[in-house]
PDB file of N, CA, C and O in Angstrom, chain B, residues numbered from 101:
ATOM      1  N   UNK B 101     108.100 104.752 108.551  1.00  0.00           N
ATOM      2  CA  UNK B 101     107.236 103.593 108.436  1.00  0.00           C
ATOM      3  C   UNK B 101     106.344 103.697 107.201  1.00  0.00           C
ATOM      4  O   UNK B 101     106.074 102.689 106.548  1.00  0.00           O
ATOM      5  N   UNK B 102     105.888 104.899 106.877  1.00  0.00           N
ATOM      6  CA  UNK B 102     105.028 105.069 105.713  1.00  0.00           C
ATOM      7  C   UNK B 102     105.763 104.741 104.424  1.00  0.00           C
ATOM      8  O   UNK B 102     105.160 104.242 103.474  1.00  0.00           O
ATOM      9  N   UNK B 103     107.069 105.018 104.383  1.00  0.00           N
ATOM     10  CA  UNK B 103     107.845 104.708 103.181  1.00  0.00           C
ATOM     11  C   UNK B 103     107.895 103.213 102.935  1.00  0.00           C
ATOM     12  O   UNK B 103     107.785 102.768 101.792  1.00  0.00           O
ATOM     13  N   UNK B 104     108.060 102.437 103.988  1.00  0.00           N
ATOM     14  CA  UNK B 104     108.115 100.983 103.848  1.00  0.00           C
ATOM     15  C   UNK B 104     106.783 100.457 103.342  1.00  0.00           C
ATOM     16  O   UNK B 104     106.750  99.611 102.448  1.00  0.00           O
ATOM     17  N   UNK B 105     105.686 100.948 103.902  1.00  0.00           N
ATOM     18  CA  UNK B 105     104.361 100.520 103.448  1.00  0.00           C
ATOM     19  C   UNK B 105     104.115 100.924 102.003  1.00  0.00           C
ATOM     20  O   UNK B 105     103.471 100.188 101.254  1.00  0.00           O
ATOM     21  N   UNK B 106     104.616 102.075 101.608  1.00  0.00           N
ATOM     22  CA  UNK B 106     104.476 102.511 100.225  1.00  0.00           C
ATOM     23  C   UNK B 106     105.209 101.585  99.269  1.00  0.00           C
ATOM     24  O   UNK B 106     104.686 101.233  98.212  1.00  0.00           O
ATOM     25  N   UNK B 107     106.431 101.190  99.645  1.00  0.00           N
ATOM     26  CA  UNK B 107     107.189 100.269  98.797  1.00  0.00           C
ATOM     27  C   UNK B 107     106.520  98.901  98.725  1.00  0.00           C
ATOM     28  O   UNK B 107     106.492  98.274  97.666  1.00  0.00           O
ATOM     29  N   UNK B 108     105.989  98.445  99.838  1.00  0.00           N
ATOM     30  CA  UNK B 108     105.263  97.173  99.834  1.00  0.00           C
ATOM     31  C   UNK B 108     104.027  97.278  98.954  1.00  0.00           C
ATOM     32  O   UNK B 108     103.708  96.349  98.212  1.00  0.00           O
ATOM     33  N   UNK B 109     103.339  98.396  99.035  1.00  0.00           N
ATOM     34  CA  UNK B 109     102.153  98.631  98.211  1.00  0.00           C
ATOM     35  C   UNK B 109     102.515  98.577  96.725  1.00  0.00           C
ATOM     36  O   UNK B 109     101.821  97.927  95.943  1.00  0.00           O
ATOM     37  N   UNK B 110     103.595  99.252  96.334  1.00  0.00           N
ATOM     38  CA  UNK B 110     104.024  99.235  94.936  1.00  0.00           C
ATOM     39  C   UNK B 110     104.466  97.843  94.510  1.00  0.00           C
ATOM     40  O   UNK B 110     104.215  97.423  93.380  1.00  0.00           O
ATOM     41  N   UNK B 111     105.123  97.130  95.416  1.00  0.00           N
ATOM     42  CA  UNK B 111     105.550  95.764  95.104  1.00  0.00           C
ATOM     43  C   UNK B 111     104.377  94.842  94.825  1.00  0.00           C
ATOM     44  O   UNK B 111     104.406  94.066  93.870  1.00  0.00           O
ATOM     45  N   UNK B 112     103.344  94.924  95.653  1.00  0.00           N
ATOM     46  CA  UNK B 112     102.166  94.097  95.417  1.00  0.00           C
ATOM     47  C   UNK B 112     101.433  94.519  94.149  1.00  0.00           C
ATOM     48  O   UNK B 112     100.904  93.669  93.433  1.00  0.00           O
ATOM     49  N   UNK B 113     101.394  95.796  93.867  1.00  0.00           N
ATOM     50  CA  UNK B 113     100.767  96.255  92.621  1.00  0.00           C
ATOM     51  C   UNK B 113     101.488  95.656  91.422  1.00  0.00           C
ATOM     52  O   UNK B 113     100.844  95.233  90.462  1.00  0.00           O
ATOM     53  N   UNK B 114     102.805  95.616  91.464  1.00  0.00           N
ATOM     54  CA  UNK B 114     103.583  95.035  90.364  1.00  0.00           C
ATOM     55  C   UNK B 114     103.338  93.530  90.272  1.00  0.00           C
ATOM     56  O   UNK B 114     103.159  92.997  89.177  1.00  0.00           O
ATOM     57  N   UNK B 115     103.330  92.844  91.414  1.00  0.00           N
ATOM     58  CA  UNK B 115     103.088  91.401  91.397  1.00  0.00           C
ATOM     59  C   UNK B 115     101.714  91.061  90.836  1.00  0.00           C
ATOM     60  O   UNK B 115     101.584  90.148  90.021  1.00  0.00           O
ATOM     61  N   UNK B 116     100.693  91.788  91.265  1.00  0.00           N
ATOM     62  CA  UNK B 116      99.348  91.530  90.766  1.00  0.00           C
ATOM     63  C   UNK B 116      99.239  91.843  89.274  1.00  0.00           C
ATOM     64  O   UNK B 116      98.542  91.145  88.538  1.00  0.00           O
ATOM     65  N   UNK B 117      99.926  92.891  88.835  1.00  0.00           N
ATOM     66  CA  UNK B 117      99.907  93.232  87.412  1.00  0.00           C
ATOM     67  C   UNK B 117     100.591  92.137  86.590  1.00  0.00           C
ATOM     68  O   UNK B 117     100.104  91.768  85.522  1.00  0.00           O
ATOM     69  N   UNK B 118     101.709  91.622  87.082  1.00  0.00           N
ATOM     70  CA  UNK B 118     102.394  90.537  86.377  1.00  0.00           C
ATOM     71  C   UNK B 118     101.534  89.281  86.328  1.00  0.00           C
ATOM     72  O   UNK B 118     101.486  88.593  85.308  1.00  0.00           O
ATOM     73  N   UNK B 119     100.866  88.990  87.417  1.00  0.00           N
ATOM     74  CA  UNK B 119      99.978  87.825  87.432  1.00  0.00           C
ATOM     75  C   UNK B 119      98.863  87.983  86.403  1.00  0.00           C
ATOM     76  O   UNK B 119      98.575  87.055  85.647  1.00  0.00           O
ATOM     77  N   UNK B 120      98.242  89.146  86.375  1.00  0.00           N
ATOM     78  CA  UNK B 120      97.162  89.384  85.422  1.00  0.00           C
ATOM     79  C   UNK B 120      97.681  89.309  83.984  1.00  0.00           C
ATOM     80  O   UNK B 120      97.014  88.751  83.112  1.00  0.00           O
ATOM     81  N   UNK B 121      98.847  89.859  83.741  1.00  0.00           N
ATOM     82  CA  UNK B 121      99.434  89.823  82.398  1.00  0.00           C
ATOM     83  C   UNK B 121      99.737  88.391  81.967  1.00  0.00           C
ATOM     84  O   UNK B 121      99.445  88.013  80.832  1.00  0.00           O
ATOM     85  N   UNK B 122     100.318  87.596  82.854  1.00  0.00           N
ATOM     86  CA  UNK B 122     100.620  86.210  82.518  1.00  0.00           C
ATOM     87  C   UNK B 122      99.357  85.398  82.258  1.00  0.00           C
ATOM     88  O   UNK B 122      99.318  84.585  81.334  1.00  0.00           O
ATOM     89  N   UNK B 123      98.323  85.615  83.070  1.00  0.00           N
ATOM     90  CA  UNK B 123      97.054  84.919  82.848  1.00  0.00           C
ATOM     91  C   UNK B 123      96.407  85.362  81.547  1.00  0.00           C
ATOM     92  O   UNK B 123      95.809  84.552  80.840  1.00  0.00           O
ATOM     93  N   UNK B 124      96.523  86.630  81.233  1.00  0.00           N
ATOM     94  CA  UNK B 124      95.964  87.151  79.984  1.00  0.00           C
ATOM     95  C   UNK B 124      96.667  86.532  78.783  1.00  0.00           C
ATOM     96  O   UNK B 124      96.019  86.180  77.797  1.00  0.00           O
ATOM     97  N   UNK B 125      97.979  86.397  78.858  1.00  0.00           N
ATOM     98  CA  UNK B 125      98.739  85.775  77.778  1.00  0.00           C
ATOM     99  C   UNK B 125      98.399  84.284  77.677  1.00  0.00           C
ATOM    100  O   UNK B 125      98.228  83.756  76.578  1.00  0.00           O
ATOM    101  N   UNK B 126      98.303  83.620  78.810  1.00  0.00           N
ATOM    102  CA  UNK B 126      98.053  82.171  78.815  1.00  0.00           C
ATOM    103  C   UNK B 126      96.658  81.823  78.316  1.00  0.00           C
ATOM    104  O   UNK B 126      96.500  80.887  77.533  1.00  0.00           O
ATOM    105  N   UNK B 127      95.647  82.558  78.755  1.00  0.00           N
ATOM    106  CA  UNK B 127      94.273  82.234  78.412  1.00  0.00           C
ATOM    107  C   UNK B 127      93.782  82.914  77.142  1.00  0.00           C
ATOM    108  O   UNK B 127      92.860  82.416  76.495  1.00  0.00           O
ATOM    109  N   UNK B 128      94.375  84.035  76.776  1.00  0.00           N
ATOM    110  CA  UNK B 128      93.854  84.838  75.679  1.00  0.00           C
ATOM    111  C   UNK B 128      92.773  85.764  76.202  1.00  0.00           C
ATOM    112  O   UNK B 128      92.203  85.532  77.269  1.00  0.00           O
ATOM    113  N   UNK B 129      92.496  86.808  75.447  1.00  0.00           N
ATOM    114  CA  UNK B 129      91.552  87.844  75.919  1.00  0.00           C
ATOM    115  C   UNK B 129      90.145  87.305  76.138  1.00  0.00           C
ATOM    116  O   UNK B 129      89.530  87.572  77.171  1.00  0.00           O
ATOM    117  N   UNK B 130      89.636  86.552  75.176  1.00  0.00           N
ATOM    118  CA  UNK B 130      88.246  86.088  75.290  1.00  0.00           C
ATOM    119  C   UNK B 130      88.038  85.186  76.493  1.00  0.00           C
ATOM    120  O   UNK B 130      87.101  85.383  77.266  1.00  0.00           O
ATOM    121  N   UNK B 131      88.898  84.207  76.651  1.00  0.00           N
ATOM    122  CA  UNK B 131      88.751  83.276  77.769  1.00  0.00           C
ATOM    123  C   UNK B 131      89.010  83.973  79.098  1.00  0.00           C
ATOM    124  O   UNK B 131      88.316  83.716  80.082  1.00  0.00           O
ATOM    125  N   UNK B 132      89.996  84.845  79.129  1.00  0.00           N
ATOM    126  CA  UNK B 132      90.343  85.551  80.369  1.00  0.00           C
ATOM    127  C   UNK B 132      89.169  86.380  80.868  1.00  0.00           C
ATOM    128  O   UNK B 132      88.850  86.345  82.056  1.00  0.00           O
ATOM    129  N   UNK B 133      88.524  87.122  79.982  1.00  0.00           N
ATOM    130  CA  UNK B 133      87.467  88.034  80.408  1.00  0.00           C
ATOM    131  C   UNK B 133      86.102  87.367  80.525  1.00  0.00           C
ATOM    132  O   UNK B 133      85.126  88.038  80.859  1.00  0.00           O
ATOM    133  N   UNK B 134      86.007  86.077  80.261  1.00  0.00           N
ATOM    134  CA  UNK B 134      84.752  85.352  80.507  1.00  0.00           C
ATOM    135  C   UNK B 134      84.565  85.048  81.980  1.00  0.00           C
ATOM    136  O   UNK B 134      83.439  84.864  82.442  1.00  0.00           O
ATOM    137  N   UNK B 135      85.657  84.996  82.717  1.00  0.00           N
ATOM    138  CA  UNK B 135      85.596  84.683  84.141  1.00  0.00           C
ATOM    139  C   UNK B 135      85.440  85.967  84.954  1.00  0.00           C
ATOM    140  O   UNK B 135      86.236  86.897  84.826  1.00  0.00           O
ATOM    141  N   UNK B 136      84.422  86.002  85.779  1.00  0.00           N
ATOM    142  CA  UNK B 136      84.169  87.182  86.597  1.00  0.00           C
ATOM    143  C   UNK B 136      85.300  87.482  87.577  1.00  0.00           C
ATOM    144  O   UNK B 136      85.571  88.644  87.880  1.00  0.00           O
ATOM    145  N   UNK B 137      85.956  86.443  88.067  1.00  0.00           N
ATOM    146  CA  UNK B 137      87.079  86.637  88.980  1.00  0.00           C
ATOM    147  C   UNK B 137      88.237  87.348  88.304  1.00  0.00           C
ATOM    148  O   UNK B 137      88.898  88.188  88.913  1.00  0.00           O
ATOM    149  N   UNK B 138      88.483  87.012  87.046  1.00  0.00           N
ATOM    150  CA  UNK B 138      89.550  87.676  86.305  1.00  0.00           C
ATOM    151  C   UNK B 138      89.217  89.137  86.035  1.00  0.00           C
ATOM    152  O   UNK B 138      90.100  89.994  86.062  1.00  0.00           O
ATOM    153  N   UNK B 139      87.957  89.418  85.777  1.00  0.00           N
ATOM    154  CA  UNK B 139      87.543  90.810  85.568  1.00  0.00           C
ATOM    155  C   UNK B 139      87.743  91.603  86.853  1.00  0.00           C
ATOM    156  O   UNK B 139      88.215  92.739  86.819  1.00  0.00           O
ATOM    157  N   UNK B 140      87.385  91.006  87.985  1.00  0.00           N
ATOM    158  CA  UNK B 140      87.590  91.650  89.280  1.00  0.00           C
ATOM    159  C   UNK B 140      89.072  91.899  89.521  1.00  0.00           C
ATOM    160  O   UNK B 140      89.459  92.982  89.962  1.00  0.00           O
ATOM    161  N   UNK B 141      89.904  90.900  89.234  1.00  0.00           N
ATOM    162  CA  UNK B 141      91.354  91.052  89.393  1.00  0.00           C
ATOM    163  C   UNK B 141      91.899  92.171  88.517  1.00  0.00           C
ATOM    164  O   UNK B 141      92.715  92.974  88.970  1.00  0.00           O
ATOM    165  N   UNK B 142      91.456  92.230  87.274  1.00  0.00           N
ATOM    166  CA  UNK B 142      91.936  93.269  86.361  1.00  0.00           C
ATOM    167  C   UNK B 142      91.508  94.653  86.838  1.00  0.00           C
ATOM    168  O   UNK B 142      92.262  95.618  86.716  1.00  0.00           O
ATOM    169  N   UNK B 143      90.296  94.745  87.383  1.00  0.00           N
ATOM    170  CA  UNK B 143      89.822  96.025  87.919  1.00  0.00           C
ATOM    171  C   UNK B 143      90.724  96.490  89.063  1.00  0.00           C
ATOM    172  O   UNK B 143      91.071  97.668  89.146  1.00  0.00           O
ATOM    173  N   UNK B 144      91.098  95.567  89.936  1.00  0.00           N
ATOM    174  CA  UNK B 144      91.979  95.903  91.050  1.00  0.00           C
ATOM    175  C   UNK B 144      93.357  96.304  90.550  1.00  0.00           C
ATOM    176  O   UNK B 144      93.947  97.262  91.050  1.00  0.00           O
ATOM    177  N   UNK B 145      93.875  95.576  89.564  1.00  0.00           N
ATOM    178  CA  UNK B 145      95.194  95.882  89.011  1.00  0.00           C
ATOM    179  C   UNK B 145      95.199  97.270  88.378  1.00  0.00           C
ATOM    180  O   UNK B 145      96.110  98.059  88.627  1.00  0.00           O
ATOM    181  N   UNK B 146      94.207  97.568  87.578  1.00  0.00           N
ATOM    182  CA  UNK B 146      94.147  98.880  86.912  1.00  0.00           C
ATOM    183  C   UNK B 146      94.019  99.994  87.943  1.00  0.00           C
ATOM    184  O   UNK B 146      94.692 101.020  87.838  1.00  0.00           O
ATOM    185  N   UNK B 147      93.157  99.797  88.940  1.00  0.00           N
ATOM    186  CA  UNK B 147      92.987 100.805  89.987  1.00  0.00           C
ATOM    187  C   UNK B 147      94.279 101.013  90.761  1.00  0.00           C
ATOM    188  O   UNK B 147      94.638 102.146  91.081  1.00  0.00           O
ATOM    189  N   UNK B 148      94.979  99.923  91.065  1.00  0.00           N
ATOM    190  CA  UNK B 148      96.242 100.022  91.797  1.00  0.00           C
ATOM    191  C   UNK B 148      97.300 100.763  90.999  1.00  0.00           C
ATOM    192  O   UNK B 148      98.021 101.604  91.536  1.00  0.00           O
ATOM    193  N   UNK B 149      97.387 100.448  89.718  1.00  0.00           N
ATOM    194  CA  UNK B 149      98.390 101.096  88.866  1.00  0.00           C
ATOM    195  C   UNK B 149      98.093 102.587  88.728  1.00  0.00           C
ATOM    196  O   UNK B 149      98.991 103.420  88.843  1.00  0.00           O
ATOM    197  N   UNK B 150      96.841 102.910  88.484  1.00  0.00           N
ATOM    198  CA  UNK B 150      96.472 104.323  88.323  1.00  0.00           C
ATOM    199  C   UNK B 150      96.749 105.104  89.610  1.00  0.00           C
ATOM    200  O   UNK B 150      97.312 106.198  89.567  1.00  0.00           O
ATOM    201  N   UNK B 151      96.352 104.543  90.747  1.00  0.00           N
ATOM    202  CA  UNK B 151      96.588 105.260  92.011  1.00  0.00           C
ATOM    203  C   UNK B 151      98.082 105.376  92.310  1.00  0.00           C
ATOM    204  O   UNK B 151      98.524 106.389  92.852  1.00  0.00           O
ATOM    205  N   UNK B 152      98.863 104.351  91.965  1.00  0.00           N
ATOM    206  CA  UNK B 152     100.311 104.403  92.188  1.00  0.00           C
ATOM    207  C   UNK B 152     100.969 105.449  91.306  1.00  0.00           C
ATOM    208  O   UNK B 152     101.822 106.209  91.765  1.00  0.00           O
ATOM    209  N   UNK B 153     100.574 105.489  90.041  1.00  0.00           N
ATOM    210  CA  UNK B 153     101.163 106.467  89.114  1.00  0.00           C
ATOM    211  C   UNK B 153     100.815 107.888  89.544  1.00  0.00           C
ATOM    212  O   UNK B 153     101.670 108.774  89.533  1.00  0.00           O
ATOM    213  N   UNK B 154      99.566 108.101  89.920  1.00  0.00           N
ATOM    214  CA  UNK B 154      99.153 109.443  90.342  1.00  0.00           C
ATOM    215  C   UNK B 154      99.874 109.851  91.624  1.00  0.00           C
ATOM    216  O   UNK B 154     100.337 110.985  91.743  1.00  0.00           O
ATOM    217  N   UNK B 155      99.970 108.926  92.584  1.00  0.00           N
ATOM    218  CA  UNK B 155     100.621 109.289  93.844  1.00  0.00           C
ATOM    219  C   UNK B 155     102.116 109.517  93.660  1.00  0.00           C
ATOM    220  O   UNK B 155     102.694 110.360  94.346  1.00  0.00           O
ATOM    221  N   UNK B 156     102.758 108.784  92.749  1.00  0.00           N
ATOM    222  CA  UNK B 156     104.180 109.012  92.483  1.00  0.00           C
ATOM    223  C   UNK B 156     104.410 110.284  91.682  1.00  0.00           C
ATOM    224  O   UNK B 156     105.368 111.014  91.935  1.00  0.00           O
ATOM    225  N   UNK B 157     103.539 110.553  90.719  1.00  0.00           N
ATOM    226  CA  UNK B 157     103.714 111.720  89.853  1.00  0.00           C
ATOM    227  C   UNK B 157     103.465 113.032  90.583  1.00  0.00           C
ATOM    228  O   UNK B 157     104.206 114.001  90.421  1.00  0.00           O
ATOM    229  N   UNK B 158     102.424 113.043  91.375  1.00  0.00           N
ATOM    230  CA  UNK B 158     102.022 114.288  92.018  1.00  0.00           C
ATOM    231  C   UNK B 158     102.285 114.303  93.516  1.00  0.00           C
ATOM    232  O   UNK B 158     101.923 115.261  94.198  1.00  0.00           O
ATOM    233  N   UNK B 159     102.911 113.252  94.035  1.00  0.00           N
ATOM    234  CA  UNK B 159     103.213 113.119  95.448  1.00  0.00           C
ATOM    235  C   UNK B 159     101.971 113.352  96.309  1.00  0.00           C
ATOM    236  O   UNK B 159     101.999 114.089  97.294  1.00  0.00           O
ATOM    237  N   UNK B 160     100.887 112.700  95.902  1.00  0.00           N
ATOM    238  CA  UNK B 160      99.625 112.796  96.625  1.00  0.00           C
ATOM    239  C   UNK B 160      99.434 111.575  97.509  1.00  0.00           C
ATOM    240  O   UNK B 160      99.931 110.491  97.202  1.00  0.00           O
ATOM    241  N   UNK B 161      98.721 111.755  98.590  1.00  0.00           N
ATOM    242  CA  UNK B 161      98.325 110.642  99.441  1.00  0.00           C
ATOM    243  C   UNK B 161      96.815 110.541  99.370  1.00  0.00           C
ATOM    244  O   UNK B 161      96.105 111.487  99.712  1.00  0.00           O
ATOM    245  N   UNK B 162      96.320 109.381  98.919  1.00  0.00           N
ATOM    246  CA  UNK B 162      94.889 109.219  98.746  1.00  0.00           C
ATOM    247  C   UNK B 162      94.155 108.855 100.030  1.00  0.00           C
ATOM    248  O   UNK B 162      92.924 108.829 100.050  1.00  0.00           O
ATOM    249  N   UNK B 163      94.872 108.582 101.073  1.00  0.00           N
ATOM    250  CA  UNK B 163      94.266 108.315 102.374  1.00  0.00           C
ATOM    251  C   UNK B 163      93.322 107.137 102.366  1.00  0.00           C
ATOM    252  O   UNK B 163      93.746 105.995 102.192  1.00  0.00           O
ATOM    253  N   UNK B 164      92.033 107.408 102.555  1.00  0.00           N
ATOM    254  CA  UNK B 164      91.029 106.356 102.687  1.00  0.00           C
ATOM    255  C   UNK B 164      90.892 105.534 101.410  1.00  0.00           C
ATOM    256  O   UNK B 164      90.654 104.328 101.479  1.00  0.00           O
ATOM    257  N   UNK B 165      91.034 106.153 100.267  1.00  0.00           N
ATOM    258  CA  UNK B 165      90.896 105.386  99.024  1.00  0.00           C
ATOM    259  C   UNK B 165      92.041 104.399  98.851  1.00  0.00           C
ATOM    260  O   UNK B 165      91.848 103.336  98.261  1.00  0.00           O
ATOM    261  N   UNK B 166      93.229 104.727  99.354  1.00  0.00           N
ATOM    262  CA  UNK B 166      94.343 103.782  99.322  1.00  0.00           C
ATOM    263  C   UNK B 166      94.026 102.586 100.207  1.00  0.00           C
ATOM    264  O   UNK B 166      94.318 101.447  99.842  1.00  0.00           O
ATOM    265  N   UNK B 167      93.442 102.832 101.346  1.00  0.00           N
ATOM    266  CA  UNK B 167      93.041 101.747 102.235  1.00  0.00           C
ATOM    267  C   UNK B 167      91.990 100.873 101.578  1.00  0.00           C
ATOM    268  O   UNK B 167      92.012  99.652 101.737  1.00  0.00           O
ATOM    269  N   UNK B 168      91.071 101.480 100.843  1.00  0.00           N
ATOM    270  CA  UNK B 168      90.038 100.733 100.129  1.00  0.00           C
ATOM    271  C   UNK B 168      90.650  99.835  99.065  1.00  0.00           C
ATOM    272  O   UNK B 168      90.237  98.687  98.908  1.00  0.00           O
ATOM    273  N   UNK B 169      91.633 100.350  98.336  1.00  0.00           N
ATOM    274  CA  UNK B 169      92.300  99.554  97.300  1.00  0.00           C
ATOM    275  C   UNK B 169      93.034  98.380  97.945  1.00  0.00           C
ATOM    276  O   UNK B 169      93.008  97.268  97.416  1.00  0.00           O
ATOM    277  N   UNK B 170      93.672  98.612  99.058  1.00  0.00           N
ATOM    278  CA  UNK B 170      94.347  97.521  99.773  1.00  0.00           C
ATOM    279  C   UNK B 170      93.340  96.474 100.241  1.00  0.00           C
ATOM    280  O   UNK B 170      93.624  95.277 100.193  1.00  0.00           O
ATOM    281  N   UNK B 171      92.170  96.914 100.689  1.00  0.00           N
ATOM    282  CA  UNK B 171      91.126  95.976 101.114  1.00  0.00           C
ATOM    283  C   UNK B 171      90.646  95.131  99.934  1.00  0.00           C
ATOM    284  O   UNK B 171      90.363  93.944 100.095  1.00  0.00           O
ATOM    285  N   UNK B 172      90.555  95.735  98.760  1.00  0.00           N
ATOM    286  CA  UNK B 172      90.182  94.968  97.574  1.00  0.00           C
ATOM    287  C   UNK B 172      91.226  93.913  97.261  1.00  0.00           C
ATOM    288  O   UNK B 172      90.881  92.797  96.871  1.00  0.00           O
ATOM    289  N   UNK B 173      92.486  94.246  97.426  1.00  0.00           N
ATOM    290  CA  UNK B 173      93.552  93.264  97.187  1.00  0.00           C
ATOM    291  C   UNK B 173      93.441  92.101  98.157  1.00  0.00           C
ATOM    292  O   UNK B 173      93.650  90.949  97.778  1.00  0.00           O
ATOM    293  N   UNK B 174      93.114  92.398  99.397  1.00  0.00           N
ATOM    294  CA  UNK B 174      92.945  91.331 100.381  1.00  0.00           C
ATOM    295  C   UNK B 174      91.765  90.451 100.001  1.00  0.00           C
ATOM    296  O   UNK B 174      91.803  89.238 100.208  1.00  0.00           O
ATOM    297  N   UNK B 175      90.723  91.047  99.450  1.00  0.00           N
ATOM    298  CA  UNK B 175      89.573  90.249  99.034  1.00  0.00           C
ATOM    299  C   UNK B 175      89.932  89.284  97.917  1.00  0.00           C
ATOM    300  O   UNK B 175      89.287  88.245  97.773  1.00  0.00           O
ATOM    301  N   UNK B 176      90.937  89.601  97.131  1.00  0.00           N
ATOM    302  CA  UNK B 176      91.416  88.655  96.111  1.00  0.00           C
ATOM    303  C   UNK B 176      91.922  87.393  96.761  1.00  0.00           C
ATOM    304  O   UNK B 176      91.659  86.291  96.279  1.00  0.00           O
ATOM    305  N   UNK B 177      92.647  87.543  97.851  1.00  0.00           N
ATOM    306  CA  UNK B 177      93.176  86.384  98.562  1.00  0.00           C
ATOM    307  C   UNK B 177      92.035  85.591  99.201  1.00  0.00           C
ATOM    308  O   UNK B 177      92.035  84.360  99.179  1.00  0.00           O
ATOM    309  N   UNK B 178      91.075  86.301  99.763  1.00  0.00           N
ATOM    310  CA  UNK B 178      89.962  85.629 100.450  1.00  0.00           C
ATOM    311  C   UNK B 178      89.073  84.844  99.493  1.00  0.00           C
ATOM    312  O   UNK B 178      88.420  83.888  99.912  1.00  0.00           O
ATOM    313  N   UNK B 179      89.033  85.218  98.241  1.00  0.00           N
ATOM    314  CA  UNK B 179      88.181  84.473  97.293  1.00  0.00           C
ATOM    315  C   UNK B 179      88.725  83.070  97.073  1.00  0.00           C
ATOM    316  O   UNK B 179      87.970  82.171  96.701  1.00  0.00           O
ATOM    317  N   UNK B 180      90.017  82.864  97.294  1.00  0.00           N
ATOM    318  CA  UNK B 180      90.592  81.533  97.153  1.00  0.00           C
ATOM    319  C   UNK B 180      90.293  80.660  98.361  1.00  0.00           C
ATOM    320  O   UNK B 180      90.275  79.434  98.259  1.00  0.00           O
ATOM    321  N   UNK B 181      90.061  81.287  99.494  1.00  0.00           N
ATOM    322  CA  UNK B 181      89.762  80.546 100.718  1.00  0.00           C
ATOM    323  C   UNK B 181      88.307  80.171 100.691  1.00  0.00           C
ATOM    324  O   UNK B 181      87.816  79.535 101.624  1.00  0.00           O
TER     325      UNK B 181
END
């Protein structure tokens, strides 16, 4: 079961990174980083990528911090509601 959740976690990290990249290309750096929501999104994307790379490279489990990163991703969805 943990393997499935790990793959889902990596999938969402990739999707969020692609979204941030597309928005960055569409808006340009200055306009993109003027919005606080975009800065928050980029922070989550960078944190997700770093934690994913570290956990894949060193086969580490971050435990509670992984749960915190997932909670931040959920907060991205809640900001639209």
